[in-house]
N, CA, C and O of each residue as an XYZ file, in Angstrom:
584
protein
N       5.367    -50.556    -97.840
C       5.152    -49.573    -98.850
C       3.895    -49.903    -99.648
O       3.622    -51.068    -99.937
N       3.146    -48.889    -99.994
C       1.944    -49.087   -100.798
C       2.362    -49.086   -102.270
O       3.053    -48.176   -102.726
N       1.946    -50.094   -102.991
C       2.301    -50.204   -104.409
C       1.027    -50.149   -105.246
O       0.015    -50.770   -104.919
N       1.105    -49.399   -106.318
C       0.001    -49.414   -107.265
C       0.193    -50.620   -108.180
O       1.331    -51.002   -108.449
N      -0.869    -51.217   -108.655
C      -0.748    -52.454   -109.438
C       0.029    -52.301   -110.747
O       0.551    -53.295   -111.253
N       0.125    -51.116   -111.304
C       0.812    -50.943   -112.590
C       2.281    -50.561   -112.438
O       2.961    -50.325   -113.436
N       2.767    -50.499   -111.232
C       4.160    -50.094   -111.007
C       4.980    -51.307   -110.582
O       4.585    -52.037   -109.673
N       6.147    -51.528   -111.251
C       6.980    -52.688   -110.945
C       8.405    -52.251   -110.636
O       8.944    -51.389   -111.330
N       9.026    -52.826   -109.610
C      10.390    -52.498   -109.200
C      11.458    -52.973   -110.181
O      12.570    -52.445   -110.164
N      11.162    -53.940   -111.026
C      12.202    -54.548   -111.850
C      12.663    -53.667   -113.015
O      13.500    -54.101   -113.806
N      12.146    -52.459   -113.141
C      12.526    -51.572   -114.235
C      13.516    -50.502   -113.763
O      13.621    -49.447   -114.388
N      14.233    -50.757   -112.682
C      15.088    -49.746   -112.071
C      16.175    -49.223   -112.998
O      16.610    -48.082   -112.840
N      16.628    -50.025   -113.965
C      17.697    -49.545   -114.845
C      17.211    -48.483   -115.830
O      18.024    -47.755   -116.399
N      15.892    -48.383   -116.041
C      15.380    -47.355   -116.950
C      14.453    -46.381   -116.237
O      13.725    -45.632   -116.888
N      14.471    -46.381   -114.933
C      13.616    -45.482   -114.155
C      14.001    -44.032   -114.388
O      15.183    -43.696   -114.469
N      13.001    -43.182   -114.494
C      13.244    -41.746   -114.519
C      13.006    -41.205   -113.115
O      12.744    -41.970   -112.186
N      13.094    -39.911   -112.963
C      12.996    -39.333   -111.620
C      11.628    -39.580   -110.990
O      11.534    -39.832   -109.788
N      10.581    -39.509   -111.784
C       9.238    -39.769   -111.256
C       9.141    -41.200   -110.752
O       8.570    -41.449   -109.690
N       9.695    -42.140   -111.509
C       9.677    -43.540   -111.073
C      10.441    -43.727   -109.768
O      10.019    -44.487   -108.896
N      11.550    -43.042   -109.640
C      12.340    -43.147   -108.413
C      11.591    -42.569   -107.221
O      11.662    -43.115   -106.119
N      10.876    -41.472   -107.430
C      10.070    -40.890   -106.349
C       8.968    -41.875   -105.955
O       8.694    -42.068   -104.770
N       8.341    -42.493   -106.949
C       7.308    -43.506   -106.661
C       7.872    -44.597   -105.756
O       7.266    -44.973   -104.752
N       9.024    -45.084   -106.129
C       9.630    -46.185   -105.386
C      10.073    -45.751   -103.992
O       9.832    -46.456   -103.012
N      10.714    -44.603   -103.906
C      11.265    -44.137   -102.622
C      10.160    -43.775   -101.628
O      10.243    -44.118   -100.449
N       9.133    -43.085   -102.105
C       8.092    -42.597   -101.198
C       6.848    -43.476   -101.176
O       5.955    -43.272   -100.354
N       6.790    -44.446   -102.071
C       5.635    -45.333   -102.099
C       4.360    -44.635   -102.524
O       3.289    -44.902   -101.977
N       4.466    -43.743   -103.494
C       3.305    -42.991   -103.980
C       3.067    -43.332   -105.448
O       3.911    -43.941   -106.106
N       1.914    -42.929   -105.938
C       1.570    -43.178   -107.330
C       2.245    -42.178   -108.258
O       2.796    -41.179   -107.798
N       2.207    -42.439   -109.561
C       2.861    -41.576   -110.544
C       2.322    -40.150   -110.580
O       3.083    -39.206   -110.789
N       1.018    -39.985   -110.377
C       0.439    -38.633   -110.386
C       1.024    -37.764   -109.275
O       1.457    -36.637   -109.515
N       1.030    -38.300   -108.069
C       1.596    -37.569   -106.936
C       3.097    -37.385   -107.106
O       3.640    -36.336   -106.760
N       3.765    -38.394   -107.635
C       5.216    -38.297   -107.850
C       5.541    -37.173   -108.834
O       6.521    -36.452   -108.645
N       4.729    -37.017   -109.882
C       4.960    -35.914   -110.839
C       4.779    -34.562   -110.166
O       5.546    -33.632   -110.409
N       3.744    -34.456   -109.305
C       3.536    -33.190   -108.585
C       4.692    -32.902   -107.631
O       5.123    -31.756   -107.507
N       5.196    -33.938   -106.957
C       6.350    -33.780   -106.063
C       7.563    -33.309   -106.862
O       8.273    -32.399   -106.435
N       7.803    -33.924   -108.015
C       8.937    -33.545   -108.862
C       8.808    -32.100   -109.335
O       9.783    -31.350   -109.303
N       7.616    -31.705   -109.771
C       7.402    -30.323   -110.218
C       7.651    -29.336   -109.081
O       8.281    -28.297   -109.275
N       7.147    -29.672   -107.888
C       7.359    -28.809   -106.721
C       8.840    -28.698   -106.401
O       9.351    -27.606   -106.151
N       9.529    -29.843   -106.410
C      10.965    -29.855   -106.114
C      11.745    -29.050   -107.152
O      12.631    -28.273   -106.794
N      11.421    -29.230   -108.440
C      12.112    -28.500   -109.505
C      11.887    -26.993   -109.401
O      12.810    -26.208   -109.614
N      10.664    -26.595   -109.075
C      10.352    -25.170   -108.907
C      11.112    -24.591   -107.720
O      11.687    -23.507   -107.812
N      11.113    -25.315   -106.610
C      11.834    -24.844   -105.423
C      13.330    -24.741   -105.689
O      13.980    -23.796   -105.243
N      13.873    -25.708   -106.412
C      15.292    -25.676   -106.746
C      15.618    -24.496   -107.648
O      16.621    -23.814   -107.436
N      14.785    -24.247   -108.649
C      15.008    -23.112   -109.557
C      14.963    -21.792   -108.790
O      15.786    -20.909   -109.030
N      14.014    -21.654   -107.878
C      13.932    -20.435   -107.071
C      15.155    -20.287   -106.182
O      15.672    -19.183   -106.013
N      15.618    -21.388   -105.617
C      16.807    -21.359   -104.766
C      18.043    -20.946   -105.564
O      18.853    -20.145   -105.097
N      18.180    -21.496   -106.762
C      19.318    -21.145   -107.617
C      19.246    -19.680   -108.000
O      20.261    -18.984   -107.968
N      18.060    -19.198   -108.363
C      17.901    -17.784   -108.712
C      18.295    -16.889   -107.541
O      18.971    -15.878   -107.731
N      17.878    -17.254   -106.342
C      18.203    -16.477   -105.149
C      19.717    -16.447   -104.920
O      20.284    -15.396   -104.622
N      20.358    -17.596   -105.059
C      21.811    -17.672   -104.848
C      22.558    -16.845   -105.889
O      23.533    -16.170   -105.562
N      22.109    -16.895   -107.130
C      22.736    -16.090   -108.187
C      22.606    -14.602   -107.864
O      23.559    -13.842   -108.040
N      21.444    -14.190   -107.398
C      21.245    -12.786   -107.011
C      22.176    -12.388   -105.868
O      22.735    -11.291   -105.864
N      22.336    -13.289   -104.902
C      23.222    -12.997   -103.777
C      24.668    -12.845   -104.240
O      25.368    -11.937   -103.792
N      25.118    -13.718   -105.122
C      26.489    -13.644   -105.636
C      26.685    -12.363   -106.432
O      27.695    -11.679   -106.270
N      25.727    -12.036   -107.288
C      25.819    -10.808   -108.079
C      25.869     -9.580   -107.174
O      26.609     -8.635   -107.449
N      25.093     -9.591   -106.111
C      25.113     -8.469   -105.167
C      26.486     -8.328   -104.515
O      26.981     -7.213   -104.345
N      27.107     -9.459   -104.148
C      28.449     -9.396   -103.551
C      29.473     -8.865   -104.548
O      30.331     -8.057   -104.194
N      29.380     -9.323   -105.792
C      30.327     -8.878   -106.826
C      30.170     -7.380   -107.069
O      31.157     -6.645   -107.079
N      28.959     -6.934   -107.261
C      28.734     -5.511   -107.544
C      29.121     -4.625   -106.358
O      29.667     -3.537   -106.544
N      28.839     -5.089   -105.149
C      29.214     -4.276   -103.990
C      30.733     -4.185   -103.848
O      31.252     -3.163   -103.398
N      31.444     -5.241   -104.228
C      32.915     -5.198   -104.201
C      33.455     -4.184   -105.208
O      34.405     -3.455   -104.922
N      32.840     -4.148   -106.385
C      33.309     -3.208   -107.407
C      32.975     -1.765   -107.065
O      33.575     -0.846   -107.623
N      32.036     -1.552   -106.166
C      31.705     -0.191   -105.731
C      32.669      0.321   -104.664
O      32.756      1.529   -104.441
N      33.392     -0.582   -104.003
C      34.351     -0.176   -102.978
C      35.587      0.426   -103.626
O      35.964      0.024   -104.727
N      36.225      1.385   -102.960
C      37.450      1.970   -103.519
C      38.553      0.911   -103.648
O      38.661      0.009   -102.817
N      39.354      1.033   -104.683
C      40.409      0.061   -104.942
C      41.541      0.758   -105.695
O      41.294      1.529   -106.622
N      42.783      0.482   -105.292
C      43.925      1.104   -105.961
C      44.162      0.512   -107.345
O      44.617      1.214   -108.248
N      43.860     -0.760   -107.519
C      44.113     -1.398   -108.803
C      42.883     -2.202   -109.214
O      42.799     -3.405   -108.966
N      41.937     -1.521   -109.841
C      40.689     -2.144   -110.239
C      40.913     -3.263   -111.253
O      40.218     -4.279   -111.214
N      41.864     -3.091   -112.148
C      42.137     -4.131   -113.147
C      42.606     -5.424   -112.470
O      42.226     -6.519   -112.883
N      43.427     -5.289   -111.437
C      43.881     -6.477   -110.709
C      42.695     -7.173   -110.043
O      42.634     -8.401   -110.002
N      41.765     -6.394   -109.529
C      40.574     -6.964   -108.898
C      39.728     -7.716   -109.929
O      39.219     -8.801   -109.648
N      39.581     -7.138   -111.114
C      38.811     -7.791   -112.182
C      39.487     -9.093   -112.604
O      38.825    -10.120   -112.751
N      40.804     -9.048   -112.800
C      41.516    -10.268   -113.178
C      41.454    -11.316   -112.071
O      41.408    -12.512   -112.358
N      41.453    -10.886   -110.819
C      41.293    -11.827   -109.709
C      39.971    -12.573   -109.813
O      39.913    -13.778   -109.571
N      38.903    -11.853   -110.175
C      37.601    -12.491   -110.355
C      37.644    -13.472   -111.520
O      37.072    -14.560   -111.439
N      38.315    -13.093   -112.597
C      38.439    -13.984   -113.759
C      39.152    -15.272   -113.364
O      38.702    -16.363   -113.715
N      40.253    -15.153   -112.643
C      40.989    -16.350   -112.214
C      40.179    -17.174   -111.212
O      40.171    -18.403   -111.286
N      39.497    -16.504   -110.275
C      38.718    -17.218   -109.262
C      37.592    -18.029   -109.898
O      37.241    -19.105   -109.413
N      37.029    -17.504   -110.986
C      35.937    -18.195   -111.665
C      36.429    -19.238   -112.667
O      35.630    -19.987   -113.228
N      37.742    -19.286   -112.891
C      38.292    -20.247   -113.842
C      38.073    -19.843   -115.292
O      38.049    -20.696   -116.179
N      37.913    -18.547   -115.535
C      37.626    -18.059   -116.882
C      38.869    -17.602   -117.636
O      38.757    -16.958   -118.679
N      40.024    -17.921   -117.133
C      41.267    -17.484   -117.771
C      41.422    -18.057   -119.173
O      41.849    -17.347   -120.083
N      41.085    -19.317   -119.362
C      41.240    -19.949   -120.685
C      40.311    -19.310   -121.704
O      40.678    -19.162   -122.870
N      39.115    -18.931   -121.278
C      38.168    -18.294   -122.189
C      38.654    -16.922   -122.632
O      38.225    -16.410   -123.667
N      39.539    -16.334   -121.857
C      40.057    -15.009   -122.172
C      41.503    -15.055   -122.652
O      42.173    -14.023   -122.683
N      41.991    -16.225   -123.022
C      43.355    -16.426   -123.543
C      44.424    -15.904   -122.580
O      45.405    -15.291   -123.000
N      44.223    -16.150   -121.306
C      45.192    -15.750   -120.285
C      45.983    -16.988   -119.905
O      45.408    -18.043   -119.636
N      47.302    -16.860   -119.882
C      48.139    -18.020   -119.595
C      48.519    -18.150   -118.125
O      48.606    -19.260   -117.601
N      48.744    -17.023   -117.460
C      49.165    -17.106   -116.063
C      48.902    -15.794   -115.345
O      48.697    -14.749   -115.963
N      48.915    -15.880   -114.032
C      48.764    -14.676   -113.222
C      49.972    -13.762   -113.414
O      49.826    -12.540   -113.410
N      51.156    -14.337   -113.581
C      52.370    -13.538   -113.780
C      52.280    -12.737   -115.077
O      52.695    -11.579   -115.120
N      51.748    -13.341   -116.122
C      51.588    -12.647   -117.409
C      50.668    -11.439   -117.263
O      50.971    -10.352   -117.755
N      49.555    -11.638   -116.590
C      48.608    -10.543   -116.367
C      49.244     -9.456   -115.520
O      49.095     -8.268   -115.805
N      49.947     -9.861   -114.487
C      50.596     -8.885   -113.599
C      51.570     -8.008   -114.377
O      51.597     -6.793   -114.180
N      52.369     -8.602   -115.257
C      53.293     -7.808   -116.082
C      52.534     -6.840   -116.984
O      52.948     -5.694   -117.158
N      51.432     -7.296   -117.552
C      50.657     -6.455   -118.469
C      50.050     -5.241   -117.779
O      50.008     -4.155   -118.358
N      49.583     -5.414   -116.556
C      48.907     -4.297   -115.888
C      49.792     -3.582   -114.862
O      49.347     -2.646   -114.197
N      51.030     -4.022   -114.738
C      51.986     -3.320   -113.882
C      51.794     -3.526   -112.396
O      51.839     -2.568   -111.624
N      51.580     -4.758   -111.988
C      51.488     -5.058   -110.555
C      52.211     -6.374   -110.307
O      52.819     -6.938   -111.217
N      52.142     -6.859   -109.080
C      52.804     -8.129   -108.764
C      51.838     -9.290   -108.958
O      50.619     -9.122   -108.917
N      52.408    -10.465   -109.169
C      51.595    -11.664   -109.267
C      50.894    -11.923   -107.938
O      49.779    -12.443   -107.908
N      51.547    -11.560   -106.848
C      50.967    -11.755   -105.522
C      49.662    -10.959   -105.363
O      48.735    -11.418   -104.695
N      49.591     -9.771   -105.975
C      48.364     -8.975   -105.894
C      47.228     -9.677   -106.643
O      46.098     -9.732   -106.159
N      47.534    -10.206   -107.815
C      46.520    -10.952   -108.571
C      46.073    -12.170   -107.765
O      44.880    -12.465   -107.688
N      47.023    -12.867   -107.173
C      46.710    -14.035   -106.357
C      45.855    -13.645   -105.150
O      44.923    -14.359   -104.780
N      46.182    -12.508   -104.546
C      45.411    -12.011   -103.405
C      43.955    -11.795   -103.798
O      43.048    -12.237   -103.093
N      43.732    -11.123   -104.911
C      42.362    -10.872   -105.353
C      41.663    -12.164   -105.769
O      40.459    -12.307   -105.557
N      42.389    -13.092   -106.347
C      41.799    -14.381   -106.727
C      41.260    -15.096   -105.493
O      40.125    -15.572   -105.493
N      42.060    -15.168   -104.462
C      41.642    -15.819   -103.219
C      40.515    -15.046   -102.543
O      39.572    -15.635   -102.015
N      40.624    -13.716   -102.567
C      39.606    -12.871   -101.962
C      38.242    -13.097   -102.622
O      37.231    -13.248   -101.937
N      38.227    -13.117   -103.951
C      36.976    -13.364   -104.678
C      36.442    -14.761   -104.368
O      35.249    -14.932   -104.119
N      37.303    -15.730   -104.385
C      36.868    -17.107   -104.136
C      36.232    -17.233   -102.747
O      35.246    -17.949   -102.573
N      36.796    -16.541   -101.773
C      36.233    -16.569   -100.426
C      34.889    -15.851   -100.368
O      33.959    -16.319    -99.712
N      34.787    -14.719   -101.054
C      33.567    -13.919   -100.981
C      32.393    -14.550   -101.702
O      31.258    -14.472   -101.233
N      32.655    -15.171   -102.833
C      31.529    -15.724   -103.589
C      31.545    -17.252   -103.619
O      30.829    -17.872   -104.405
N      32.358    -17.844   -102.770
C      32.369    -19.298   -102.540
C      32.548    -20.104   -103.824
O      31.755    -20.992   -104.137
N      33.610    -19.773   -104.559
C      33.908    -20.509   -105.786
C      34.815    -21.686   -105.480
O      35.733    -21.570   -104.669
N      34.568    -22.808   -106.116
C      35.353    -24.017   -105.870
C      36.359    -24.310   -106.964
O      36.700    -25.472   -107.185
N      36.846    -23.282   -107.659
C      37.842    -23.480   -108.713
C      39.223    -23.299   -108.080
O      39.551    -22.209   -107.612
N      40.036    -24.366   -108.064
C      41.336    -24.312   -107.411
C      42.491    -24.313   -108.398
O      43.626    -24.611   -108.025
N      42.217    -23.986   -109.641
C      43.239    -24.009   -110.676
C      44.405    -23.079   -110.343
O      45.562    -23.430   -110.572
N      44.109    -21.908   -109.807
C      45.149    -20.928   -109.527
C      45.294    -20.623   -108.045
O      45.813    -19.568   -107.682
N      44.853    -21.515   -107.197
C      44.998    -21.266   -105.763
C      45.047    -22.569   -104.999
O      44.745    -23.639   -105.527
N      45.434    -22.453   -103.745
C      45.565    -23.622   -102.893
C      44.191    -24.106   -102.432
O      43.235    -23.334   -102.364
N      44.117    -25.369   -102.126
C      42.894    -25.916   -101.553
C      42.684    -25.309   -100.172
O      43.639    -24.896    -99.514
N      41.452    -25.260    -99.747
C      41.099    -24.617    -98.481
C      41.871    -25.196    -97.299
O      42.310    -24.445    -96.428
N      42.040    -26.490    -97.253
C      42.695    -27.128    -96.099
C      44.180    -26.792    -96.022
O      44.760    -26.848    -94.937
N      44.816    -26.441    -97.153
C      46.245    -26.141    -97.129
C      46.535    -24.670    -96.847
O      47.672    -24.314    -96.536
N      45.534    -23.824    -96.951
C      45.770    -22.390    -96.757
C      46.270    -22.059    -95.353
O      47.168    -21.231    -95.194
N      45.700    -22.693    -94.343
C      46.107    -22.429    -92.958
C      47.554    -22.865    -92.737
O      48.302    -22.178    -92.041
N      47.953    -23.983    -93.312
C      49.323    -24.477    -93.169
C      50.302    -23.491    -93.809
O      51.324    -23.153    -93.212
N      49.995    -23.038    -95.005
C      50.880    -22.089    -95.685
C      50.908    -20.737    -94.972
O      51.958    -20.097    -94.910
N      49.777    -20.297    -94.436
C      49.737    -19.032    -93.708
C      50.630    -19.097    -92.471
O      51.354    -18.148    -92.168
N      50.574    -20.209    -91.770
C      51.414    -20.379    -90.575
C      52.893    -20.390    -90.949
O      53.712    -19.776    -90.265
N      53.234    -21.082    -92.023
C      54.629    -21.122    -92.480
C      55.115    -19.724    -92.863
O      56.261    -19.364    -92.594
N      54.239    -18.942    -93.491
C      54.591    -17.568    -93.870
C      54.843    -16.709    -92.631
O      55.784    -15.914    -92.603
N      54.013    -16.866    -91.619
C      54.194    -16.100    -90.379
C      55.521    -16.457    -89.709
O      56.226    -15.580    -89.211
N      55.852    -17.733    -89.698
C      57.129    -18.170    -89.122
C      58.307    -17.589    -89.889
O      59.296    -17.166    -89.291
N      58.201    -17.568    -91.207
C      59.277    -17.003    -92.027
C      59.468    -15.523    -91.725
O      60.603    -15.053    -91.647
N      58.388    -14.786    -91.554
C      58.496    -13.366    -91.240
C      59.065    -13.136    -89.844
O      59.858    -12.217    -89.638
N      58.661    -13.971    -88.884
C      59.186    -13.789    -87.524
C      60.689    -14.088    -87.490
O      61.421    -13.457    -86.727
N      61.157    -15.036    -88.300
C      62.598    -15.321    -88.369
C      63.358    -14.157    -88.999
O      64.493    -13.879    -88.612
N      62.748    -13.480    -89.957
C      63.398    -12.327    -90.585
C      63.593    -11.190    -89.602
O      64.609    -10.496    -89.640
N      62.607    -10.996    -88.709
C      62.672     -9.920    -87.734
C      63.795    -10.154    -86.716
O      64.403     -9.203    -86.224
N      64.058    -11.413    -86.410
C      65.061    -11.734    -85.389
C      66.438    -11.556    -85.870
O      67.389    -11.788    -85.123
């Protein structure tokens, strides 16, 4: 690695991001600052793009016909983990208030989480357990038919 004479490795406990880039890539502080600025700009653009994509999915969902729009809205609230900010205690409470089943609210919560890739599992199962529960549900229904 090429080292500039004014840069020392022994300051790692107080290194900032530019210092870490210097150390990792073996470049001087000037180039490291430009690399950091480029990386930060690219990251900001990427985040902006992702936010636009999520907003487009949300708005397109609200444009689709729906029998219970309020349930769909509450599903988004639960999927985003915003229930506490809105003084909501449970999906069952909301379901009683708007005249639907808790299962419908849960359905929309999972649907939103899948569509906009939210990682809030407060009101839903983890991704790996969903397939197991779906299979168990199918077995229960097939036993009912018999």
